C-alpha positions as CSV (number, residue, x, y, z in Angstrom):
1,M,8.6,18.2,-31.6
2,N,9.4,14.5,-31.9
3,R,13.2,14.4,-31.9
4,R,13.5,10.7,-32.1
5,N,11.9,7.8,-33.9
6,P,8.7,7.2,-32.0
7,S,8.7,3.5,-32.6
8,A,11.9,3.3,-30.5
9,F,10.3,4.4,-27.2
10,S,9.6,1.8,-24.6
11,A,9.8,1.5,-20.8
12,L,9.1,-1.3,-18.4
13,F,9.7,-0.6,-14.7
14,V,8.2,-1.0,-11.3
15,V,8.2,1.5,-8.5
16,G,8.8,1.0,-4.9
17,V,8.7,3.7,-2.2
18,L,10.3,3.3,1.2
19,L,9.4,5.4,4.2
20,S,11.5,5.3,7.3
21,V,9.1,6.3,10.0
22,G,9.8,7.6,13.5
23,S,7.4,8.3,16.3
24,V,6.1,11.8,17.0
25,W,5.8,13.1,20.6
26,L,3.6,16.1,21.2
27,G,4.2,17.6,24.7
28,P,7.1,17.6,27.1
29,R,10.5,16.4,26.0
30,A,10.5,12.8,25.0
31,T,12.1,10.2,27.3
32,K,14.4,7.6,25.8
33,A,11.5,5.1,25.5
34,Q,9.5,7.6,23.5
35,E,12.1,8.4,20.9
36,A,11.9,7.0,17.4
37,P,13.7,3.6,17.1
38,N,16.5,2.9,14.7
39,A,15.5,1.8,11.2
40,V,16.6,-1.8,11.9
41,V,15.4,-3.0,15.3
42,F,16.2,-6.7,15.0
43,S,18.5,-8.6,12.7
44,E,19.9,-12.1,12.4
45,N,21.8,-13.7,9.6
46,F,22.9,-16.9,11.4
47,D,26.5,-16.3,10.4
48,A,28.1,-15.7,13.8
49,V,27.5,-19.3,15.0
50,T,29.2,-22.6,14.1
51,A,26.7,-25.0,12.4
52,P,24.6,-26.6,13.6
53,A,24.1,-24.3,16.6
54,L,21.3,-21.7,16.7
55,P,22.0,-18.1,17.8
56,A,21.4,-17.3,21.5
57,G,17.7,-17.0,22.3
58,W,16.5,-18.9,19.3
59,A,14.7,-22.2,20.0
60,S,13.5,-25.2,18.0
61,T,11.0,-28.0,18.8
62,N,10.2,-31.1,16.7
63,S,8.1,-34.2,16.6
64,G,7.6,-37.2,14.3
65,L,10.4,-37.6,11.7
66,S,11.2,-33.9,11.5
67,V,14.5,-33.0,13.0
68,P,15.1,-29.7,15.0
69,W,15.9,-26.6,13.0
70,A,19.7,-26.1,12.8
71,T,22.2,-23.8,11.0
72,V,23.7,-25.3,7.9
73,S,26.5,-24.1,5.6
74,T,24.9,-25.4,2.4
75,F,22.9,-23.0,0.1
76,A,23.0,-20.0,2.5
77,D,21.7,-16.7,1.2
78,S,24.6,-15.0,3.0
79,S,27.7,-17.0,3.7
80,P,28.3,-19.0,5.7
81,N,25.1,-20.1,7.3
82,A,21.3,-20.3,6.9
83,V,18.9,-22.1,9.2
84,Y,17.3,-25.3,7.9
85,A,14.4,-27.7,8.5
86,N,14.2,-31.1,6.7
87,D,11.1,-32.3,4.8
88,P,10.8,-36.0,5.6
89,E,8.7,-38.6,3.8
90,F,6.8,-39.2,7.0
91,T,4.6,-37.1,9.3
92,G,6.6,-34.5,11.1
93,N,6.5,-31.1,12.7
94,S,9.2,-28.6,13.6
95,S,9.2,-25.0,14.6
96,L,11.8,-22.2,14.9
97,T,11.2,-19.4,17.4
98,T,12.9,-16.1,17.8
99,P,14.0,-14.5,21.1
100,A,11.6,-11.9,22.5
101,I,11.8,-8.8,20.4
102,S,10.8,-5.4,21.8
103,L,9.1,-3.0,19.3
104,G,8.5,0.7,19.5
105,N,5.2,2.5,19.4
106,I,5.1,2.5,15.6
107,R,4.4,0.1,12.7
108,H,7.2,-2.3,11.7
109,K,8.0,-4.6,8.9
110,L,9.5,-8.1,8.9
111,I,11.8,-9.0,6.0
112,F,13.5,-12.4,5.5
113,R,14.9,-14.6,2.8
114,Q,13.7,-18.1,2.3
115,R,14.3,-21.0,-0.1
116,Y,12.2,-24.2,0.0
117,Q,11.5,-27.4,-1.8
118,M,8.6,-29.2,-0.2
119,D,5.9,-31.7,-1.3
120,Y,3.4,-29.4,-3.0
121,E,0.1,-29.0,-1.1
122,F,1.0,-31.7,1.5
123,D,4.2,-30.4,3.2
124,G,4.6,-26.7,3.9
125,G,5.5,-23.9,6.3
126,V,3.8,-21.0,8.0
127,L,4.8,-18.0,10.1
128,E,3.2,-17.4,13.4
129,L,3.2,-14.5,15.9
130,S,3.0,-14.3,19.7
131,I,2.4,-10.9,21.4
132,N,3.5,-10.5,25.0
133,G,3.8,-14.2,25.6
134,G,0.3,-15.0,24.2
135,A,-0.7,-17.9,22.0
136,F,0.9,-18.1,18.6
137,T,-1.4,-17.1,15.7
138,D,-0.8,-17.1,12.0
139,I,0.8,-13.9,11.0
140,I,-2.0,-13.0,8.6
141,A,-4.8,-13.9,11.0
142,A,-3.0,-11.7,13.6
143,G,-3.4,-8.7,11.2
144,G,-0.1,-8.8,9.3
145,Q,0.0,-8.0,5.6
146,F,2.3,-9.5,3.0
147,V,4.1,-7.0,0.8
148,S,5.9,-9.6,-1.2
149,G,6.7,-13.3,-1.0
150,G,3.4,-14.4,0.6
151,Y,1.9,-17.9,1.0
152,D,1.6,-20.1,-2.0
153,T,-1.6,-22.1,-1.5
154,P,-3.7,-23.9,1.2
155,L,-2.3,-27.3,2.2
156,V,-4.6,-30.2,1.6
157,G,-2.8,-32.7,3.8
158,G,-0.2,-33.1,6.5
159,S,-0.2,-31.7,10.0
160,L,-0.9,-28.1,8.7
161,S,-3.8,-29.2,6.5
162,G,-6.2,-26.4,5.6
163,R,-3.8,-23.6,6.3
164,N,-2.3,-21.2,3.7
165,A,1.4,-22.0,3.6
166,W,4.6,-21.8,1.6
167,T,4.8,-25.1,-0.3
168,G,6.2,-26.5,-3.5
169,D,9.5,-25.3,-5.0
170,S,10.7,-21.7,-4.7
171,V,13.7,-22.7,-6.9
172,F,15.9,-19.8,-5.5
173,Y,15.8,-17.6,-2.5
174,I,12.9,-15.3,-2.4
175,T,12.3,-12.2,-0.3
176,T,9.3,-12.1,2.0
177,E,8.2,-8.8,3.5
178,I,5.3,-8.5,5.9
179,H,3.9,-5.4,7.6
180,L,3.4,-6.4,11.2
181,P,0.0,-5.6,12.7
182,A,-0.6,-2.4,14.7
183,T,-1.3,-4.6,17.7
184,T,2.5,-5.2,17.9
185,N,3.2,-1.5,18.5
186,N,5.1,-1.0,21.7
187,Q,4.9,-4.7,22.5
188,S,7.2,-7.7,23.0
189,I,6.8,-10.3,20.3
190,R,8.1,-13.7,19.2
191,L,8.0,-15.1,15.7
192,R,7.7,-18.8,14.9
193,W,8.4,-20.5,11.6
194,R,6.5,-23.7,11.7
195,F,6.9,-26.7,9.3
196,G,4.5,-29.7,8.9
197,S,4.5,-32.8,6.6
198,D,2.4,-35.8,5.8
199,D,3.4,-39.4,5.6
200,M,4.1,-39.6,1.9
201,E,6.6,-37.8,-0.3
202,G,9.2,-35.5,1.1
203,G,11.5,-32.8,-0.3
204,D,14.8,-31.0,0.2
205,G,13.4,-28.8,3.1
206,W,13.1,-25.2,4.1
207,R,15.9,-22.6,4.6
208,I,15.6,-19.2,6.3
209,D,18.2,-16.5,6.2
210,N,18.7,-12.7,6.8
211,V,15.8,-12.0,9.2
212,Q,15.2,-8.4,9.9
213,I,12.6,-6.2,11.5
214,T,12.6,-2.5,10.5
215,N,10.5,0.5,11.1
216,A,10.5,1.3,7.4
217,I,7.1,1.0,5.6
218,S,7.1,0.3,1.9
219,G,4.7,0.3,-1.0
220,F,5.2,-1.6,-4.2
221,N,3.7,-1.5,-7.7
222,S,4.6,-4.6,-9.8
223,N,2.8,-3.4,-12.9
224,A,4.8,-2.4,-16.0
225,I,4.6,1.3,-16.9
226,P,4.8,1.8,-20.7
227,I,5.9,5.1,-22.3
228,P,3.7,6.0,-25.3
229,D,5.3,6.5,-28.7
230,S,4.5,10.2,-28.7
231,G,2.7,12.9,-26.6
232,S,2.1,12.7,-22.9
233,S,1.7,9.4,-21.0
234,S,-1.1,9.1,-18.4
235,N,-0.6,11.6,-15.6
236,Y,-0.3,9.0,-12.8
237,P,0.4,5.5,-14.1
238,S,1.6,4.3,-10.7
239,Q,-0.1,5.0,-7.4
240,I,1.3,3.6,-4.2
241,A,-0.6,3.7,-0.9
242,V,1.5,4.3,2.2
243,N,-1.3,6.0,4.2
244,D,-2.4,5.4,7.7
245,Q,1.2,5.2,9.0
246,F,1.5,7.4,12.0
247,G,4.7,9.1,12.9
248,L,7.4,11.4,11.5
249,V,8.8,10.6,8.1
250,S,12.5,10.6,8.4
251,G,13.6,9.3,5.0
252,V,12.2,8.5,1.5
253,Q,13.5,6.3,-1.2
254,V,12.1,5.6,-4.6
255,T,13.3,2.6,-6.7
256,L,12.7,2.1,-10.4
257,N,13.4,-1.4,-11.7
258,N,14.0,-2.4,-15.3
259,F,14.0,1.1,-16.8
260,S,14.5,0.8,-20.6
261,H,14.5,3.5,-23.2
262,T,16.2,4.5,-26.4
263,A,16.6,8.1,-25.5
264,P,16.3,8.8,-21.7
265,D,16.6,12.6,-22.4
266,D,12.9,12.4,-23.5
267,V,11.7,11.0,-20.2
268,D,10.5,13.2,-17.4
269,L,9.7,11.5,-14.1
270,L,7.9,13.2,-11.2
271,L,6.9,12.0,-7.7
272,V,3.7,13.7,-6.6
273,S,1.9,13.7,-3.2
274,P,-1.9,14.1,-2.7
275,S,-1.3,17.7,-1.6
276,G,0.2,18.4,-5.0
277,S,3.8,18.8,-3.7
278,S,6.2,17.3,-6.3
279,V,9.8,16.5,-6.9
280,V,11.4,15.9,-10.3
281,L,13.2,12.6,-10.1
282,M,14.6,12.8,-13.6
283,S,14.4,15.1,-16.6
284,D,16.6,15.8,-19.7
285,V,19.3,13.4,-18.5
286,G,21.2,10.6,-20.2
287,G,21.1,12.1,-23.7
288,T,20.3,9.8,-26.5
289,N,22.2,6.9,-25.0
290,P,19.9,3.8,-25.0
291,V,19.4,2.1,-21.7
292,S,18.1,-1.4,-20.9
293,N,16.8,-2.8,-17.6
294,L,18.4,-0.2,-15.4
295,N,17.7,-0.2,-11.6
296,L,17.7,3.4,-10.2
297,V,17.4,4.3,-6.6
298,F,16.5,7.9,-5.8
299,D,17.6,8.6,-2.2
300,D,18.1,11.7,0.0
301,T,21.4,10.3,1.2
302,A,22.9,9.2,-2.1
303,A,26.0,11.0,-3.4
304,A,25.8,10.5,-7.2
305,S,23.6,12.5,-9.7
306,L,22.2,11.7,-13.1
307,P,24.4,12.7,-16.0
308,D,23.2,15.4,-18.4
309,S,24.4,13.8,-21.7
310,A,26.4,10.7,-20.7
311,A,24.9,7.3,-20.4
312,I,22.9,6.5,-17.3
313,T,24.0,3.4,-15.3
314,S,22.2,1.5,-12.5
315,G,22.9,2.9,-9.0
316,S,21.8,5.3,-6.2
317,I,20.9,8.8,-7.3
318,S,20.8,11.9,-5.0
319,R,17.4,13.7,-4.8
320,R,16.0,16.0,-2.2
321,I,12.7,14.0,-1.8
322,L,11.9,14.2,1.9
323,R,11.8,17.9,2.3
324,Q,9.9,18.6,-0.8
325,V,6.9,16.2,-0.6
326,T,4.4,15.4,2.1
327,F,3.5,11.8,1.5
328,S,0.3,9.9,2.1
329,R,-0.6,8.3,-1.2
330,L,2.3,8.6,-3.6
331,R,1.7,9.1,-7.3
332,L,4.3,8.7,-10.1
333,R,3.9,11.0,-13.0
334,L,5.7,10.0,-16.2
335,D,5.6,12.3,-19.2
336,R,7.2,12.5,-22.6
337,R,6.8,16.1,-23.6
338,Q,8.5,19.1,-25.2
339,D,10.9,21.2,-23.2
340,A,8.5,24.2,-23.3
341,R,5.7,22.1,-21.7
342,F,8.1,20.8,-19.0
343,Q,9.1,24.4,-18.2
344,H,5.5,25.3,-17.7
345,S,5.1,22.3,-15.4
346,T,8.0,23.2,-13.3
347,E,6.7,26.8,-13.0
348,Q,3.4,25.4,-11.7
349,M,5.2,23.2,-9.2
350,E,7.3,26.2,-8.0
351,T,4.1,28.1,-7.3
352,A,2.5,25.1,-5.6
353,I,5.3,24.4,-3.1
354,G,6.9,27.8,-2.8
355,G,10.3,26.9,-4.4
356,Y,12.3,27.2,-7.6
357,F,13.5,24.8,-10.2
358,S,17.3,24.3,-10.2
359,S,18.7,23.7,-13.7
360,T,21.8,22.2,-12.1
361,T,20.2,19.5,-10.0
362,R,16.9,19.4,-11.9
363,E,14.8,19.6,-8.7
364,I,12.2,21.8,-7.2
365,I,14.0,23.3,-4.2
366,P,11.9,25.0,-1.4
367,G,12.6,28.7,-0.7
368,A,13.5,31.7,-2.8
369,S,15.7,31.4,-5.8
370,P,19.2,32.9,-5.4
371,E,18.5,34.9,-8.5
372,D,15.7,36.7,-6.8
373,G,18.2,38.4,-4.4
374,T,16.2,37.4,-1.4
């Protein structure tokens, strides 16, 4: 039954899945050093110092016409400060190095914000890693993996010629996320942002802000997911790999960006693991109220829920994700189907994971239904 004008259906969104991972200890009671670290293990926003001072433990070196990195109160990502390196019209080098950072026995991710305007292909910046006091190596050569905000292009001149680097004009602040290599597990590391220029044109320079290391691993799909005019969409239009991450999953978060539809009530959205365990993220909600470019975050810890017939708005939505799905390679299932077909689907999932479908929360909940009297 097509209850709405089929030509009115459209959806464009991207899906990100966040896993907060803690270590697993099999054997005697874990000591303090063996326990899972907090989600954020290192953070610096440069706002607790008075410009141009650097925070304690941070260091800068420079040569040529480059000046040392320093905090500035202009164009910070978070007020009042960012840390800044100039881009001179002459040959120069400058580096910014973190204090020693101790990591737990688990994979970590580096997140930071940056804004730059540098002479394209001739002036640029790179990120380097030192493990346990060893030599600094480019973060990618060391085994790191960009999730977002990676290098722009190889430099063809300047002191960093031949290296992939951030260069040109980012226009605004961008977010860079990097999965740190497994070789950093249970090690002490330092990070070094390194700038290099040639002896010709310069630029505004390079700003870094809001540096953070977390033990959360994320996957991201930047491809738009269309909803067909009628019938079912493809079973798994978005697949996100978060496999080969060892440890105990302690939290899951799913983010939908730019969700648009003329009648959200017709959209059913499921998150499915390779084992077949599933959770209904949204179904029969929002009524016939059109939505455009909504950002929805489904989170175990959120308090709000999706409305049955009222308009959906952007925000965090409560869903019991973690206890329902065993994650390795996550698959998003997006369907537009009749209620009878959806009921059949939920019954299949109930059988698969040993739970029941709650019409109140619209979730598959593990365990026996209260109506069974067990």
